[in-house]
C-alpha positions in Angstrom: -132.3 -53.1 98.6 -133.6 -50.5 97.1 -137.2 -48.2 98.5 -139.8 -47.3 96.1 -140.4 -42.9 95.8 -142.7 -42.6 98.5 -141.4 -44.8 100.6 -139.5 -43.8 104.8 -136.7 -45.0 106.6 -138.2 -45.1 110.2 -136.8 -46.5 113.4 -137.4 -47.6 117.0 -135.6 -48.9 119.8 -136.7 -50.2 123.3 -139.7 -51.8 122.5 -139.4 -54.0 125.7 -141.9 -56.6 124.2 -141.6 -58.7 127.9 -144.5 -56.0 128.7 -147.9 -56.9 127.7 -148.6 -52.8 127.0 -145.4 -52.9 124.6 -146.1 -56.0 122.9 -149.8 -54.8 121.7 -147.9 -51.6 120.5 -145.6 -53.9 118.5 -148.7 -55.8 117.3 -150.4 -52.6 116.1 -147.4 -50.6 114.6 -147.6 -50.3 111.1 -145.8 -48.4 108.0 -146.9 -44.6 106.8 -146.2 -46.5 103.2 -145.6 -50.0 101.6 -141.9 -49.5 100.8 -141.2 -48.3 104.6 -138.2 -49.6 105.9 -137.7 -50.5 110.4 -134.6 -49.9 111.7 -135.0 -51.7 115.8 -131.9 -50.3 117.3 -131.7 -53.2 120.3 -133.6 -54.3 123.2 -136.1 -55.7 121.5 -136.3 -58.1 124.4 -135.0 -60.8 127.0 -135.9 -64.0 126.1 -135.4 -65.5 123.0 -138.5 -66.4 121.6 -139.8 -63.1 122.5 -137.4 -61.4 120.9 -138.1 -63.4 117.6 -142.1 -63.5 118.3 -141.7 -59.6 117.7 -139.6 -59.1 114.9 -141.2 -61.9 112.9 -144.5 -59.4 113.3 -142.6 -56.5 112.2 -141.1 -58.2 109.0 -144.9 -58.9 108.1 -145.6 -54.9 108.1 -142.5 -53.6 106.9 -140.8 -53.9 103.5 -137.4 -54.3 105.0 -136.7 -54.5 108.7 -132.8 -54.2 110.2 -132.0 -55.3 113.7 -129.2 -54.7 115.8 -129.2 -55.9 119.6 -129.0 -53.7 122.8 -128.1 -55.4 126.2 -131.1 -57.0 126.5 -131.0 -59.0 123.8 -127.8 -60.0 124.9 -128.8 -61.0 128.6 -128.7 -64.7 129.6 -132.3 -64.8 132.2 -132.5 -67.6 134.3 -136.1 -68.4 132.7 -135.3 -68.9 129.3 -134.8 -71.8 128.1 -131.6 -70.4 125.9 -128.7 -70.2 128.1 -125.9 -69.2 125.8 -124.1 -66.5 127.4 -121.8 -63.7 125.7 -120.8 -64.0 121.9 -122.6 -67.6 121.6 -125.7 -66.1 122.5 -125.3 -63.0 119.9 -124.0 -65.2 117.3 -126.9 -67.6 117.7 -129.6 -64.7 117.4 -128.0 -63.3 114.6 -128.9 -66.8 112.9 -132.2 -66.8 113.9 -132.7 -63.2 112.9 -131.6 -63.8 109.6 -133.8 -66.7 109.1 -136.8 -64.0 109.1 -135.4 -62.1 106.6 -134.3 -59.7 108.9 -130.9 -57.5 108.0 -128.3 -57.8 111.1 -124.7 -56.2 112.1 -123.0 -59.3 110.4 -124.9 -58.7 106.7 -123.8 -56.2 104.0 -124.8 -52.7 104.9 -127.9 -51.9 102.7 -128.2 -48.4 100.5 -131.2 -46.8 101.2 -132.5 -45.6 97.8 -135.6 -43.7 99.1 -136.6 -40.1 98.5 -133.5 -39.1 101.0 -130.8 -41.1 99.5 -128.6 -42.4 98.4 -127.1 -43.6 101.8 -125.7 -46.4 103.6 -128.0 -48.0 106.4 -125.6 -49.2 109.5 -126.6 -51.1 111.2 -123.9 -51.5 114.9 -122.9 -53.5 117.1 -120.3 -52.0 119.5 -121.5 -52.5 123.3 -119.6 -50.0 125.8 -116.6 -50.2 127.5 -116.5 -47.7 131.0 -114.4 -45.3 129.8 -117.5 -42.5 130.2 -116.3 -41.9 134.0 -117.8 -38.2 134.0 -120.1 -39.5 136.4 -117.4 -40.7 139.2 -115.9 -38.2 139.9 -111.9 -38.7 140.3 -112.6 -42.6 139.2 -109.0 -42.8 136.9 -109.8 -46.7 136.5 -112.9 -48.8 135.5 -112.6 -50.6 138.4 -112.7 -46.9 140.6 -115.8 -46.4 138.7 -117.8 -49.3 139.1 -116.8 -49.2 142.8 -118.1 -45.5 143.5 -120.9 -45.9 141.0 -121.8 -48.9 143.0 -121.2 -47.1 146.4 -123.8 -44.5 145.2 -126.6 -47.4 144.3 -126.6 -47.4 140.6 -125.1 -50.6 139.0 -126.4 -52.0 135.6 -128.2 -55.2 135.7 -125.9 -55.8 133.0 -123.2 -56.6 135.3 -125.3 -59.7 136.5 -127.4 -61.0 133.2 -125.1 -60.2 130.1 -122.0 -62.5 129.9 -118.6 -61.7 128.1 -117.7 -65.0 127.0 -115.3 -65.7 125.7 -113.9 -62.3 126.5 -113.0 -61.8 130.4 -114.3 -58.7 129.9 -117.3 -56.5 128.2 -114.9 -54.3 127.9 -112.6 -56.6 126.1 -115.7 -57.5 123.9 -116.2 -53.5 123.1 -113.0 -53.3 122.4 -113.1 -56.1 119.5 -116.7 -55.1 118.1 -115.6 -51.3 117.8 -112.0 -52.6 115.3 -113.9 -55.1 113.4 -117.0 -52.3 112.8 -114.4 -49.7 112.2 -112.8 -51.8 109.3 -116.2 -52.6 107.7 -117.0 -49.0 107.8 -113.5 -47.9 106.2 -114.2 -49.9 103.4 -117.3 -48.1 102.7 -117.2 -46.2 99.1 -115.8 -43.1 100.8 -118.9 -40.7 98.5 -121.8 -43.0 100.1 -123.5 -40.9 103.3 -124.5 -43.3 106.3 -126.9 -43.7 108.6 -124.9 -44.9 111.7 -127.5 -46.7 113.9 -126.1 -48.4 117.4 -128.5 -49.1 121.0 -125.5 -47.4 123.2 -124.9 -43.5 122.1 -121.5 -43.0 119.7 -120.3 -40.0 121.7 -121.3 -39.1 125.5 -122.7 -35.6 125.1 -126.7 -37.7 125.4 -125.7 -38.9 128.6 -125.4 -35.2 130.7 -128.8 -35.8 131.8 -129.0 -39.1 132.8 -130.6 -38.6 136.2 -127.8 -40.6 137.6 -124.9 -39.3 136.1 -122.8 -42.9 136.8 -125.4 -45.0 134.4 -123.0 -43.7 132.1 -120.1 -46.2 132.7 -122.5 -48.9 130.8 -123.5 -46.2 128.0 -120.7 -46.2 125.1 -117.2 -45.5 124.4 -114.8 -42.5 123.9 -113.6 -44.5 120.8 -116.6 -43.9 118.7 -116.4 -39.9 119.9 -115.2 -39.0 116.0 -117.7 -41.4 114.7 -120.4 -39.4 113.5 -117.7 -37.0 111.4 -115.4 -39.7 110.5 -118.0 -42.1 108.7 -119.8 -39.1 106.8 -123.2 -39.5 108.9 -126.5 -38.1 107.8 -127.6 -39.2 111.2 -126.6 -41.3 114.4 -129.7 -43.0 115.6 -129.5 -44.8 119.4 -131.2 -46.0 121.9 -131.3 -47.2 125.2 -131.2 -44.4 127.4 -135.4 -44.4 127.4 -135.4 -40.8 126.9 -136.2 -39.7 123.0 -135.3 -36.4 121.0 -133.2 -35.1 118.9 -130.0 -33.3 118.8 -126.9 -32.0 116.6 -123.4 -32.0 116.6 -120.9 -30.7 113.9 -124.4 -30.5 111.6 -125.3 -34.1 112.4 -128.5 -35.3 113.5 -128.6 -37.8 116.7 -131.7 -38.9 117.4 -132.8 -41.3 120.3 -135.6 -43.6 119.2 -136.6 -45.5 121.9 -139.9 -46.5 123.1 -139.3 -47.2 126.6 -141.2 -49.1 129.9 -144.7 -48.3 129.9 -144.3 -46.5 133.6 -142.3 -44.2 131.3 -144.3 -43.4 128.4 -147.7 -43.7 130.2 -146.2 -40.3 131.8 -146.1 -38.4 128.3 -149.2 -36.4 127.5 -148.2 -37.5 123.9 -147.9 -41.6 125.6 -146.0 -44.1 123.8 -143.6 -42.8 120.6 -143.8 -44.7 117.3 -140.8 -45.2 115.0 -139.6 -41.7 114.1 -138.3 -40.9 110.6 -135.0 -41.2 109.7 -133.4 -38.3 107.5 -136.3 -36.1 107.5 -133.6 -33.4 109.0 -130.7 -34.3 106.1 -129.4 -30.8 104.5 -130.6 -31.2 101.2 -132.4 -34.0 101.4 -135.3 -34.1 98.5 -139.1 -34.0 99.7 
């Protein structure tokens, strides 16, 4: 896949289209040029049909759409006719999203040949493994950290609705995903820079500003802490935290691209943020 000279690579996450106000935003979303690509970094919604409806709408308007799952897509809500859990739910989503013409984490990584390229755009699905325990001081094991967070009244809904079947735990699923993804990234042309996109942050710095520090348990894995350097990232895209911002580390731009819930974006003076341009801050990028 290639883009024309004036096209832009855009990204957004955490659309949460179960909320009517967010669904209306998605329906109004348009590209800046006919050749724009849109990277959707997870948490489109919870119900299977809602996820596909939103991606169908976006694919109708953007030249290319790339999707990767967040935790909400992987939930098995009681009111969803699709009752699949864990890996089976993810694979069914991949199959359905592919049928829309949308790129998934299981497809070859496309190369962006637009004005800021060439760069491999890598939608990732990595999960978390409870190793970010800075918010639970003194906890040396997963069980201790979860128990301490529970005492603080901070428990992610994933613990009730996100199932790791057929593996015993989310951390096991995370380690399997990290290993498989590492192999794919290592196979890329070593001269080719990348955009790494994952729903959860790839390194723990962004979680330092969480209102509830122990929530970092459900936000990533220490296994990817150096991936932005190791895999030549020009930019890392993530969501999940609902704290849209840009930070830098080792000369790499980290962009949190979430829309978030209406109660969150409704408090912002600028209102809801639409898709953000990726690669605009790349050193040496062509303009």
